[in-house]
Biopython code that builds the backbone (N, CA, C, O; Angstrom):
import numpy as np
from Bio.PDB.StructureBuilder import StructureBuilder

atoms = [
    (1, "MET", "N", (35.696, -13.421, -41.645)),
    (1, "MET", "CA", (35.645, -11.971, -41.472)),
    (1, "MET", "C", (34.190, -11.521, -41.340)),
    (1, "MET", "O", (33.288, -12.077, -41.967)),
    (2, "LEU", "N", (33.992, -10.512, -40.518)),
    (2, "LEU", "CA", (32.665, -9.928, -40.300)),
    (2, "LEU", "C", (32.565, -8.601, -41.049)),
    (2, "LEU", "O", (33.475, -7.775, -40.987)),
    (3, "ALA", "N", (31.470, -8.408, -41.744)),
    (3, "ALA", "CA", (31.183, -7.122, -42.375)),
    (3, "ALA", "C", (30.245, -6.365, -41.444)),
    (3, "ALA", "O", (29.108, -6.783, -41.227)),
    (4, "ILE", "N", (30.725, -5.247, -40.892)),
    (4, "ILE", "CA", (29.977, -4.462, -39.905)),
    (4, "ILE", "C", (29.751, -3.069, -40.465)),
    (4, "ILE", "O", (30.640, -2.485, -41.084)),
    (5, "LEU", "N", (28.567, -2.548, -40.245)),
    (5, "LEU", "CA", (28.225, -1.183, -40.641)),
    (5, "LEU", "C", (28.115, -0.344, -39.373)),
    (5, "LEU", "O", (27.288, -0.638, -38.509)),
    (6, "LEU", "N", (28.937, 0.695, -39.250)),
    (6, "LEU", "CA", (28.928, 1.580, -38.092)),
    (6, "LEU", "C", (28.258, 2.886, -38.496)),
    (6, "LEU", "O", (28.649, 3.506, -39.486)),
    (7, "ILE", "N", (27.251, 3.307, -37.736)),
    (7, "ILE", "CA", (26.468, 4.509, -38.032)),
    (7, "ILE", "C", (26.561, 5.466, -36.859)),
    (7, "ILE", "O", (26.431, 5.066, -35.702)),
    (8, "TYR", "N", (26.791, 6.747, -37.171)),
    (8, "TYR", "CA", (26.776, 7.797, -36.150)),
    (8, "TYR", "C", (26.216, 9.070, -36.761)),
    (8, "TYR", "O", (26.549, 9.429, -37.890)),
    (9, "SER", "N", (25.370, 9.744, -36.011)),
    (9, "SER", "CA", (24.791, 11.012, -36.445)),
    (9, "SER", "C", (25.282, 12.106, -35.497)),
    (9, "SER", "O", (24.742, 12.250, -34.401)),
    (10, "PRO", "N", (26.301, 12.883, -35.898)),
    (10, "PRO", "CA", (26.842, 13.903, -35.010)),
    (10, "PRO", "C", (25.878, 15.062, -34.758)),
    (10, "PRO", "O", (25.967, 15.728, -33.727)),
    (11, "ALA", "N", (24.965, 15.303, -35.687)),
    (11, "ALA", "CA", (23.983, 16.383, -35.556)),
    (11, "ALA", "C", (22.723, 15.968, -36.301)),
    (11, "ALA", "O", (22.761, 15.037, -37.106)),
    (12, "PRO", "N", (21.608, 16.642, -36.046)),
    (12, "PRO", "CA", (20.382, 16.300, -36.781)),
    (12, "PRO", "C", (20.584, 16.405, -38.292)),
    (12, "PRO", "O", (21.204, 17.347, -38.786)),
    (13, "ARG", "N", (20.056, 15.432, -39.005)),
    (13, "ARG", "CA", (20.108, 15.346, -40.463)),
    (13, "ARG", "C", (21.534, 15.168, -41.024)),
    (13, "ARG", "O", (21.777, 15.425, -42.203)),
    (14, "GLN", "N", (22.448, 14.737, -40.185)),
    (14, "GLN", "CA", (23.802, 14.400, -40.625)),
    (14, "GLN", "C", (24.085, 12.970, -40.192)),
    (14, "GLN", "O", (23.990, 12.655, -39.006)),
    (15, "VAL", "N", (24.428, 12.110, -41.127)),
    (15, "VAL", "CA", (24.696, 10.708, -40.810)),
    (15, "VAL", "C", (26.046, 10.327, -41.393)),
    (15, "VAL", "O", (26.311, 10.544, -42.575)),
    (16, "ARG", "N", (26.893, 9.757, -40.548)),
    (16, "ARG", "CA", (28.191, 9.244, -40.989)),
    (16, "ARG", "C", (28.141, 7.723, -40.938)),
    (16, "ARG", "O", (27.508, 7.140, -40.059)),
    (17, "GLN", "N", (28.818, 7.088, -41.893)),
    (17, "GLN", "CA", (28.755, 5.634, -42.013)),
    (17, "GLN", "C", (30.151, 5.091, -42.294)),
    (17, "GLN", "O", (30.884, 5.637, -43.119)),
    (18, "TRP", "N", (30.510, 4.021, -41.608)),
    (18, "TRP", "CA", (31.774, 3.336, -41.827)),
    (18, "TRP", "C", (31.482, 1.874, -42.127)),
    (18, "TRP", "O", (30.694, 1.238, -41.426)),
    (19, "ASP", "N", (32.106, 1.346, -43.154)),
    (19, "ASP", "CA", (32.037, -0.083, -43.467)),
    (19, "ASP", "C", (33.300, -0.730, -42.917)),
    (19, "ASP", "O", (34.407, -0.409, -43.350)),
    (20, "LEU", "N", (33.135, -1.636, -41.970)),
    (20, "LEU", "CA", (34.267, -2.272, -41.305)),
    (20, "LEU", "C", (34.341, -3.743, -41.662)),
    (20, "LEU", "O", (33.322, -4.402, -41.867)),
    (21, "SER", "N", (35.546, -4.239, -41.733)),
    (21, "SER", "CA", (35.779, -5.662, -41.911)),
    (21, "SER", "C", (36.627, -6.116, -40.725)),
    (21, "SER", "O", (37.796, -5.748, -40.605)),
    (22, "LEU", "N", (36.023, -6.918, -39.855)),
    (22, "LEU", "CA", (36.661, -7.327, -38.608)),
    (22, "LEU", "C", (36.776, -8.845, -38.536)),
    (22, "LEU", "O", (36.007, -9.558, -39.181)),
    (23, "PRO", "N", (37.736, -9.344, -37.751)),
    (23, "PRO", "CA", (37.827, -10.797, -37.580)),
    (23, "PRO", "C", (36.657, -11.337, -36.767)),
    (23, "PRO", "O", (36.053, -10.611, -35.978)),
    (24, "ALA", "N", (36.348, -12.589, -36.960)),
    (24, "ALA", "CA", (35.251, -13.225, -36.222)),
    (24, "ALA", "C", (35.539, -13.168, -34.723)),
    (24, "ALA", "O", (36.682, -13.312, -34.291)),
    (25, "GLY", "N", (34.484, -12.957, -33.941)),
    (25, "GLY", "CA", (34.624, -12.872, -32.496)),
    (25, "GLY", "C", (34.930, -11.474, -31.998)),
    (25, "GLY", "O", (35.279, -11.302, -30.831)),
    (26, "SER", "N", (34.808, -10.470, -32.858)),
    (26, "SER", "CA", (35.076, -9.086, -32.456)),
    (26, "SER", "C", (33.924, -8.534, -31.623)),
    (26, "SER", "O", (32.774, -8.947, -31.775)),
    (27, "THR", "N", (34.250, -7.597, -30.745)),
    (27, "THR", "CA", (33.256, -6.970, -29.886)),
    (27, "THR", "C", (32.960, -5.553, -30.379)),
    (27, "THR", "O", (33.604, -5.049, -31.299)),
    (28, "VAL", "N", (31.982, -4.936, -29.751)),
    (28, "VAL", "CA", (31.613, -3.567, -30.084)),
    (28, "VAL", "C", (32.793, -2.629, -29.836)),
    (28, "VAL", "O", (33.067, -1.754, -30.658)),
    (29, "ALA", "N", (33.489, -2.799, -28.719)),
    (29, "ALA", "CA", (34.635, -1.956, -28.383)),
    (29, "ALA", "C", (35.733, -2.081, -29.436)),
    (29, "ALA", "O", (36.356, -1.081, -29.795)),
    (30, "GLN", "N", (35.978, -3.282, -29.932)),
    (30, "GLN", "CA", (36.994, -3.485, -30.962)),
    (30, "GLN", "C", (36.580, -2.830, -32.281)),
    (30, "GLN", "O", (37.426, -2.313, -33.010)),
    (31, "ALA", "N", (35.292, -2.851, -32.583)),
    (31, "ALA", "CA", (34.802, -2.212, -33.804)),
    (31, "ALA", "C", (34.979, -0.694, -33.722)),
    (31, "ALA", "O", (35.367, -0.058, -34.701)),
    (32, "LEU", "N", (34.692, -0.116, -32.550)),
    (32, "LEU", "CA", (34.866, 1.322, -32.381)),
    (32, "LEU", "C", (36.329, 1.714, -32.511)),
    (32, "LEU", "O", (36.650, 2.733, -33.122)),
    (33, "ALA", "N", (37.219, 0.906, -31.939)),
    (33, "ALA", "CA", (38.647, 1.194, -32.035)),
    (33, "ALA", "C", (39.140, 1.073, -33.476)),
    (33, "ALA", "O", (39.954, 1.883, -33.919)),
    (34, "ALA", "N", (38.659, 0.074, -34.207)),
    (34, "ALA", "CA", (39.090, -0.141, -35.590)),
    (34, "ALA", "C", (38.595, 0.956, -36.530)),
    (34, "ALA", "O", (39.242, 1.254, -37.535)),
    (35, "SER", "N", (37.453, 1.554, -36.206)),
    (35, "SER", "CA", (36.887, 2.570, -37.095)),
    (35, "SER", "C", (37.609, 3.907, -36.990)),
    (35, "SER", "O", (37.621, 4.674, -37.954)),
    (36, "GLY", "N", (38.208, 4.202, -35.843)),
    (36, "GLY", "CA", (38.855, 5.484, -35.635)),
    (36, "GLY", "C", (37.877, 6.609, -35.323)),
    (36, "GLY", "O", (38.244, 7.783, -35.375)),
    (37, "ILE", "N", (36.646, 6.261, -35.004)),
    (37, "ILE", "CA", (35.618, 7.266, -34.738)),
    (37, "ILE", "C", (35.937, 8.081, -33.483)),
    (37, "ILE", "O", (35.599, 9.263, -33.413)),
    (38, "LEU", "N", (36.584, 7.460, -32.494)),
    (38, "LEU", "CA", (36.897, 8.176, -31.262)),
    (38, "LEU", "C", (37.977, 9.232, -31.484)),
    (38, "LEU", "O", (38.067, 10.194, -30.721)),
    (39, "LEU", "N", (38.788, 9.062, -32.511)),
    (39, "LEU", "CA", (39.779, 10.084, -32.865)),
    (39, "LEU", "C", (39.125, 11.226, -33.650)),
    (39, "LEU", "O", (39.486, 12.391, -33.480)),
    (40, "GLU", "N", (38.178, 10.885, -34.494)),
    (40, "GLU", "CA", (37.486, 11.892, -35.307)),
    (40, "GLU", "C", (36.493, 12.706, -34.482)),
    (40, "GLU", "O", (36.330, 13.904, -34.712)),
    (41, "PHE", "N", (35.827, 12.057, -33.518)),
    (41, "PHE", "CA", (34.867, 12.723, -32.642)),
    (41, "PHE", "C", (35.308, 12.508, -31.193)),
    (41, "PHE", "O", (34.803, 11.602, -30.530)),
    (42, "PRO", "N", (36.245, 13.326, -30.688)),
    (42, "PRO", "CA", (36.773, 13.105, -29.336)),
    (42, "PRO", "C", (35.731, 13.277, -28.229)),
    (42, "PRO", "O", (35.921, 12.770, -27.124)),
    (43, "GLU", "N", (34.632, 13.986, -28.513)),
    (43, "GLU", "CA", (33.586, 14.161, -27.491)),
    (43, "GLU", "C", (32.926, 12.833, -27.131)),
    (43, "GLU", "O", (32.351, 12.709, -26.050)),
    (44, "LEU", "N", (32.997, 11.840, -28.018)),
    (44, "LEU", "CA", (32.435, 10.517, -27.716)),
    (44, "LEU", "C", (33.252, 9.797, -26.652)),
    (44, "LEU", "O", (32.700, 9.056, -25.839)),
    (45, "ALA", "N", (34.557, 10.013, -26.655)),
    (45, "ALA", "CA", (35.432, 9.337, -25.699)),
    (45, "ALA", "C", (35.296, 9.930, -24.298)),
    (45, "ALA", "O", (35.595, 9.260, -23.310)),
    (46, "GLU", "N", (34.845, 11.193, -24.209)),
    (46, "GLU", "CA", (34.758, 11.866, -22.912)),
    (46, "GLU", "C", (33.626, 11.314, -22.040)),
    (46, "GLU", "O", (33.827, 11.035, -20.858)),
    (47, "GLY", "N", (32.445, 11.159, -22.627)),
    (47, "GLY", "CA", (31.280, 10.724, -21.854)),
    (47, "GLY", "C", (31.056, 9.232, -21.958)),
    (47, "GLY", "O", (31.823, 8.505, -22.589)),
    (48, "ARG", "N", (29.985, 8.796, -21.321)),
    (48, "ARG", "CA", (29.613, 7.377, -21.392)),
    (48, "ARG", "C", (28.955, 7.133, -22.741)),
    (48, "ARG", "O", (27.992, 7.809, -23.103)),
    (49, "LEU", "N", (29.470, 6.179, -23.469)),
    (49, "LEU", "CA", (29.024, 5.894, -24.821)),
    (49, "LEU", "C", (27.775, 5.029, -24.803)),
    (49, "LEU", "O", (27.727, 4.011, -24.112)),
    (50, "SER", "N", (26.766, 5.432, -25.561)),
    (50, "SER", "CA", (25.532, 4.665, -25.679)),
    (50, "SER", "C", (25.491, 4.062, -27.081)),
    (50, "SER", "O", (25.419, 4.786, -28.074)),
    (51, "VAL", "N", (25.539, 2.731, -27.153)),
    (51, "VAL", "CA", (25.587, 2.051, -28.442)),
    (51, "VAL", "C", (24.484, 1.007, -28.538)),
    (51, "VAL", "O", (23.913, 0.589, -27.530)),
    (52, "GLY", "N", (24.196, 0.597, -29.763)),
    (52, "GLY", "CA", (23.199, -0.433, -29.988)),
    (52, "GLY", "C", (23.477, -1.181, -31.276)),
    (52, "GLY", "O", (24.208, -0.700, -32.141)),
    (53, "VAL", "N", (22.899, -2.347, -31.395)),
    (53, "VAL", "CA", (22.988, -3.152, -32.617)),
    (53, "VAL", "C", (21.578, -3.323, -33.148)),
    (53, "VAL", "O", (20.715, -3.894, -32.481)),
    (54, "TRP", "N", (21.356, -2.828, -34.345)),
    (54, "TRP", "CA", (20.035, -2.884, -34.987)),
    (54, "TRP", "C", (18.938, -2.286, -34.091)),
    (54, "TRP", "O", (17.851, -2.853, -33.978)),
    (55, "GLY", "N", (19.225, -1.147, -33.458)),
    (55, "GLY", "CA", (18.221, -0.439, -32.683)),
    (55, "GLY", "C", (18.014, -0.931, -31.267)),
    (55, "GLY", "O", (17.151, -0.406, -30.562)),
    (56, "ARG", "N", (18.761, -1.905, -30.831)),
    (56, "ARG", "CA", (18.653, -2.418, -29.454)),
    (56, "ARG", "C", (19.919, -2.062, -28.697)),
    (56, "ARG", "O", (21.024, -2.377, -29.137)),
    (57, "LYS", "N", (19.753, -1.399, -27.550)),
    (57, "LYS", "CA", (20.915, -0.996, -26.762)),
    (57, "LYS", "C", (21.726, -2.209, -26.337)),
    (57, "LYS", "O", (21.185, -3.269, -26.021)),
    (58, "THR", "N", (23.032, -2.021, -26.341)),
    (58, "THR", "CA", (23.936, -3.103, -25.977)),
    (58, "THR", "C", (25.167, -2.519, -25.307)),
    (58, "THR", "O", (25.337, -1.300, -25.266)),
    (59, "GLY", "N", (26.012, -3.369, -24.789)),
    (59, "GLY", "CA", (27.236, -2.944, -24.126)),
    (59, "GLY", "C", (28.442, -3.060, -25.041)),
    (59, "GLY", "O", (28.348, -3.571, -26.157)),
    (60, "LEU", "N", (29.571, -2.580, -24.554)),
    (60, "LEU", "CA", (30.799, -2.603, -25.354)),
    (60, "LEU", "C", (31.394, -4.001, -25.473)),
    (60, "LEU", "O", (32.228, -4.244, -26.345)),
    (61, "ARG", "N", (30.975, -4.924, -24.607)),
    (61, "ARG", "CA", (31.500, -6.298, -24.653)),
    (61, "ARG", "C", (30.691, -7.225, -25.549)),
    (61, "ARG", "O", (31.046, -8.394, -25.703)),
    (62, "GLN", "N", (29.623, -6.731, -26.135)),
    (62, "GLN", "CA", (28.748, -7.541, -26.992)),
    (62, "GLN", "C", (29.508, -8.049, -28.216)),
    (62, "GLN", "O", (30.195, -7.280, -28.888)),
    (63, "LEU", "N", (29.385, -9.331, -28.503)),
    (63, "LEU", "CA", (29.997, -9.906, -29.708)),
    (63, "LEU", "C", (29.176, -9.518, -30.925)),
    (63, "LEU", "O", (27.946, -9.485, -30.875)),
    (64, "LEU", "N", (29.860, -9.227, -32.005)),
    (64, "LEU", "CA", (29.190, -8.834, -33.246)),
    (64, "LEU", "C", (29.053, -10.023, -34.179)),
    (64, "LEU", "O", (29.843, -10.966, -34.129)),
    (65, "HIS", "N", (28.044, -9.965, -35.025)),
    (65, "HIS", "CA", (27.802, -10.998, -36.023)),
    (65, "HIS", "C", (27.929, -10.394, -37.415)),
    (65, "HIS", "O", (27.918, -9.175, -37.583)),
    (66, "HIS", "N", (28.048, -11.258, -38.398)),
    (66, "HIS", "CA", (28.192, -10.805, -39.781)),
    (66, "HIS", "C", (27.004, -9.920, -40.180)),
    (66, "HIS", "O", (25.851, -10.271, -39.931)),
    (67, "GLN", "N", (27.293, -8.787, -40.792)),
    (67, "GLN", "CA", (26.330, -7.804, -41.301)),
    (67, "GLN", "C", (25.496, -7.147, -40.197)),
    (67, "GLN", "O", (24.338, -6.794, -40.423)),
    (68, "ASP", "N", (26.075, -6.985, -39.017)),
    (68, "ASP", "CA", (25.416, -6.221, -37.957)),
    (68, "ASP", "C", (25.509, -4.737, -38.267)),
    (68, "ASP", "O", (26.451, -4.276, -38.912)),
    (69, "ARG", "N", (24.516, -4.000, -37.796)),
    (69, "ARG", "CA", (24.516, -2.543, -37.915)),
    (69, "ARG", "C", (24.743, -1.991, -36.512)),
    (69, "ARG", "O", (23.863, -2.069, -35.656)),
    (70, "LEU", "N", (25.912, -1.444, -36.289)),
    (70, "LEU", "CA", (26.298, -0.883, -35.000)),
    (70, "LEU", "C", (25.985, 0.606, -35.005)),
    (70, "LEU", "O", (26.437, 1.339, -35.885)),
    (71, "GLU", "N", (25.207, 1.054, -34.016)),
    (71, "GLU", "CA", (24.762, 2.443, -33.967)),
    (71, "GLU", "C", (25.271, 3.105, -32.697)),
    (71, "GLU", "O", (25.279, 2.496, -31.628)),
    (72, "ILE", "N", (25.697, 4.363, -32.822)),
    (72, "ILE", "CA", (26.113, 5.161, -31.671)),
    (72, "ILE", "C", (25.043, 6.222, -31.473)),
    (72, "ILE", "O", (24.700, 6.953, -32.403)),
    (73, "TYR", "N", (24.517, 6.301, -30.250)),
    (73, "TYR", "CA", (23.406, 7.204, -29.963)),
    (73, "TYR", "C", (23.884, 8.467, -29.272)),
    (73, "TYR", "O", (24.750, 8.423, -28.398)),
    (74, "ARG", "N", (23.305, 9.607, -29.676)),
    (74, "ARG", "CA", (23.560, 10.883, -29.003)),
    (74, "ARG", "C", (22.704, 10.944, -27.746)),
    (74, "ARG", "O", (21.636, 10.332, -27.696)),
    (75, "PRO", "N", (23.159, 11.676, -26.725)),
    (75, "PRO", "CA", (22.306, 11.843, -25.544)),
    (75, "PRO", "C", (21.121, 12.743, -25.871)),
    (75, "PRO", "O", (21.222, 13.625, -26.723)),
    (76, "LEU", "N", (20.005, 12.518, -25.195)),
    (76, "LEU", "CA", (18.818, 13.342, -25.404)),
    (76, "LEU", "C", (19.032, 14.712, -24.785)),
    (76, "LEU", "O", (19.586, 14.824, -23.691)),
    (77, "ARG", "N", (18.594, 15.756, -25.483)),
    (77, "ARG", "CA", (18.709, 17.114, -24.943)),
    (77, "ARG", "C", (17.566, 17.420, -23.983)),
    (77, "ARG", "O", (17.748, 18.129, -22.993)),
    (78, "VAL", "N", (16.394, 16.884, -24.281)),
    (78, "VAL", "CA", (15.210, 17.140, -23.473)),
    (78, "VAL", "C", (14.545, 15.798, -23.174)),
    (78, "VAL", "O", (14.480, 14.919, -24.034)),
    (79, "ASP", "N", (14.057, 15.654, -21.955)),
    (79, "ASP", "CA", (13.326, 14.453, -21.586)),
    (79, "ASP", "C", (12.028, 14.406, -22.405)),
    (79, "ASP", "O", (11.286, 15.388, -22.406)),
    (80, "PRO", "N", (11.727, 13.299, -23.100)),
    (80, "PRO", "CA", (10.518, 13.229, -23.934)),
    (80, "PRO", "C", (9.231, 13.479, -23.160)),
    (80, "PRO", "O", (8.289, 14.053, -23.707)),
    (81, "LYS", "N", (9.172, 13.061, -21.901)),
    (81, "LYS", "CA", (7.957, 13.294, -21.109)),
    (81, "LYS", "C", (7.738, 14.785, -20.870)),
    (81, "LYS", "O", (6.612, 15.275, -20.947)),
    (82, "ILE", "N", (8.816, 15.496, -20.582)),
    (82, "ILE", "CA", (8.706, 16.943, -20.352)),
    (82, "ILE", "C", (8.320, 17.653, -21.637)),
    (82, "ILE", "O", (7.489, 18.561, -21.612)),
    (83, "ALA", "N", (8.913, 17.255, -22.768)),
    (83, "ALA", "CA", (8.592, 17.881, -24.050)),
    (83, "ALA", "C", (7.126, 17.678, -24.405)),
    (83, "ALA", "O", (6.480, 18.602, -24.898)),
    (84, "ARG", "N", (6.589, 16.485, -24.163)),
    (84, "ARG", "CA", (5.176, 16.217, -24.456)),
    (84, "ARG", "C", (4.279, 17.056, -23.556)),
    (84, "ARG", "O", (3.279, 17.609, -24.015)),
    (85, "ARG", "N", (4.627, 17.152, -22.293)),
    (85, "ARG", "CA", (3.845, 17.938, -21.345)),
    (85, "ARG", "C", (3.806, 19.414, -21.768)),
    (85, "ARG", "O", (2.761, 20.059, -21.677)),
    (86, "GLU", "N", (4.937, 19.943, -22.226)),
    (86, "GLU", "CA", (4.988, 21.342, -22.668)),
    (86, "GLU", "C", (4.178, 21.551, -23.945)),
    (86, "GLU", "O", (3.488, 22.561, -24.081)),
    (87, "ARG", "N", (4.254, 20.602, -24.884)),
    (87, "ARG", "CA", (3.454, 20.710, -26.113)),
    (87, "ARG", "C", (1.972, 20.705, -25.789)),
    (87, "ARG", "O", (1.203, 21.480, -26.357)),
    (88, "PHE", "N", (1.574, 19.833, -24.878)),
    (88, "PHE", "CA", (0.164, 19.713, -24.506)),
    (88, "PHE", "C", (-0.327, 21.000, -23.844)),
    (88, "PHE", "O", (-1.447, 21.440, -24.106)),
    (89, "SER", "N", (0.494, 21.605, -22.992)),
    (89, "SER", "CA", (0.068, 22.832, -22.316)),
    (89, "SER", "C", (-0.034, 23.990, -23.297)),
    (89, "SER", "O", (-0.866, 24.876, -23.102)),
    (90, "LYS", "N", (0.787, 24.011, -24.347)),
    (90, "LYS", "CA", (0.695, 25.063, -25.368)),
    (90, "LYS", "C", (-0.556, 24.892, -26.223)),
    (90, "LYS", "O", (-1.202, 25.878, -26.578)),
    (91, "GLN", "N", (-0.904, 23.646, -26.557)),
    (91, "GLN", "CA", (-2.059, 23.387, -27.417)),
    (91, "GLN", "C", (-3.363, 23.610, -26.669)),
    (91, "GLN", "O", (-4.368, 23.989, -27.270)),
    (92, "GLY", "N", (-3.356, 23.385, -25.407)),
    (92, "GLY", "CA", (-4.580, 23.505, -24.624)),
    (92, "GLY", "C", (-5.311, 22.187, -24.547)),
    (92, "GLY", "O", (-5.176, 21.337, -25.427)),
    (93, "ILE", "N", (-6.081, 22.018, -23.499)),
    (93, "ILE", "CA", (-6.748, 20.747, -23.246)),
    (93, "ILE", "C", (-7.852, 20.470, -24.253)),
    (93, "ILE", "O", (-8.156, 19.306, -24.515)),
    (94, "LYS", "N", (-8.460, 21.498, -24.825)),
    (94, "LYS", "CA", (-9.596, 21.278, -25.728)),
    (94, "LYS", "C", (-9.178, 21.105, -27.180)),
    (94, "LYS", "O", (-10.032, 20.873, -28.036)),
    (95, "LYS", "N", (-7.886, 21.211, -27.481)),
    (95, "LYS", "CA", (-7.451, 21.153, -28.872)),
    (95, "LYS", "C", (-6.647, 19.903, -29.202)),
    (95, "LYS", "O", (-6.200, 19.751, -30.339)),
    (96, "SER", "N", (-6.452, 19.009, -28.248)),
    (96, "SER", "CA", (-5.629, 17.838, -28.543)),
    (96, "SER", "C", (-6.210, 16.589, -27.896)),
    (96, "SER", "O", (-7.011, 16.659, -26.964)),
    (97, "GLY", "N", (-5.788, 15.461, -28.412)),
    (97, "GLY", "CA", (-6.173, 14.174, -27.842)),
    (97, "GLY", "C", (-7.652, 13.866, -27.983)),
    (97, "GLY", "O", (-8.252, 14.134, -29.024)),
    (98, "LEU", "N", (-8.236, 13.307, -26.941)),
    (98, "LEU", "CA", (-9.635, 12.892, -26.963)),
    (98, "LEU", "C", (-10.596, 14.065, -27.042)),
    (98, "LEU", "O", (-11.745, 13.900, -27.451)),
    (99, "PHE", "N", (-10.134, 15.254, -26.651)),
    (99, "PHE", "CA", (-11.014, 16.402, -26.576)),
    (99, "PHE", "C", (-10.944, 17.291, -27.822)),
    (99, "PHE", "O", (-11.507, 18.386, -27.823)),
    (100, "ALA", "N", (-10.266, 16.843, -28.876)),
    (100, "ALA", "CA", (-10.097, 17.663, -30.072)),
    (100, "ALA", "C", (-11.420, 17.866, -30.811)),
    (100, "ALA", "O", (-11.691, 18.959, -31.309)),
    (101, "THR", "N", (-12.237, 16.823, -30.884)),
    (101, "THR", "CA", (-13.528, 16.956, -31.555)),
    (101, "THR", "C", (-14.635, 16.750, -30.540)),
    (101, "THR", "O", (-14.537, 15.906, -29.649)),
    (102, "LYS", "N", (-15.676, 17.524, -30.690)),
    (102, "LYS", "CA", (-16.778, 17.448, -29.735)),
    (102, "LYS", "C", (-18.090, 17.353, -30.502)),
    (102, "LYS", "O", (-18.336, 18.110, -31.442)),
    (103, "ARG", "N", (-18.916, 16.419, -30.088)),
    (103, "ARG", "CA", (-20.230, 16.290, -30.718)),
    (103, "ARG", "C", (-21.107, 17.443, -30.304)),
    (103, "ARG", "O", (-20.958, 17.976, -29.204)),
    (104, "ALA", "N", (-22.004, 17.829, -31.155)),
    (104, "ALA", "CA", (-22.960, 18.896, -30.824)),
    (104, "ALA", "C", (-23.866, 18.405, -29.712)),
    (104, "ALA", "O", (-24.446, 17.325, -29.826)),
    (105, "GLY", "N", (-24.001, 19.164, -28.647)),
    (105, "GLY", "CA", (-24.865, 18.833, -27.548)),
    (105, "GLY", "C", (-24.283, 17.852, -26.552)),
    (105, "GLY", "O", (-24.993, 17.407, -25.650)),
    (106, "ALA", "N", (-23.006, 17.499, -26.685)),
    (106, "ALA", "CA", (-22.374, 16.540, -25.787)),
    (106, "ALA", "C", (-21.941, 17.225, -24.501)),
    (106, "ALA", "O", (-21.731, 18.438, -24.469)),
    (107, "LYS", "N", (-21.811, 16.432, -23.439)),
    (107, "LYS", "CA", (-21.328, 16.965, -22.173)),
    (107, "LYS", "C", (-19.838, 17.279, -22.276)),
    (107, "LYS", "O", (-19.142, 16.723, -23.127)),
    (108, "ALA", "N", (-19.354, 18.155, -21.425)),
    (108, "ALA", "CA", (-17.946, 18.525, -21.412)),
    (108, "ALA", "C", (-17.089, 17.304, -21.087)),
    (108, "ALA", "O", (-17.409, 16.560, -20.160)),
    (109, "GLY", "N", (-16.011, 17.086, -21.832)),
    (109, "GLY", "CA", (-15.102, 15.980, -21.580)),
    (109, "GLY", "C", (-15.505, 14.695, -22.281)),
    (109, "GLY", "O", (-14.828, 13.680, -22.118)),
    (110, "TYR", "N", (-16.582, 14.701, -23.053)),
    (110, "TYR", "CA", (-17.010, 13.493, -23.766)),
    (110, "TYR", "C", (-16.999, 13.716, -25.240)),
    (110, "TYR", "O", (-17.330, 12.809, -26.004)),
]
sb = StructureBuilder()
sb.init_structure("model")
sb.init_model(0)
sb.init_chain("A")
sb.init_seg("    ")
for serial, (resi, resn, name, xyz) in enumerate(atoms, 1):
    if name == "N":
        sb.init_residue(resn, " ", resi, " ")
    sb.init_atom(name, np.array(xyz, "f"), 0.0, 1.0, " ", f" {name:<3s}", serial, name[0])
structure = sb.get_structure()
């Protein structure tokens, strides 16, 4: 028997956890079906499911090993590159990154 830990965070700062006991040779899809998570959170069944084992993305056909941590990922609301670009434009070029501190008498940008 495999002891599997299934983790899902339906919202920020909310974490749900299921302890599963599955037969050897079980896949990610079988673990999801055994947990009943798709019945509890029907929105997961509607879209394409993004899952991972110990922080590494994987597919539904992946075989599980004893004491694996199976994680279900929420889709990103904002592209991280766009969010960083917006933060940088709000802070201004002289207040962040390499230009945050300036030596007295130094040329601009150094």
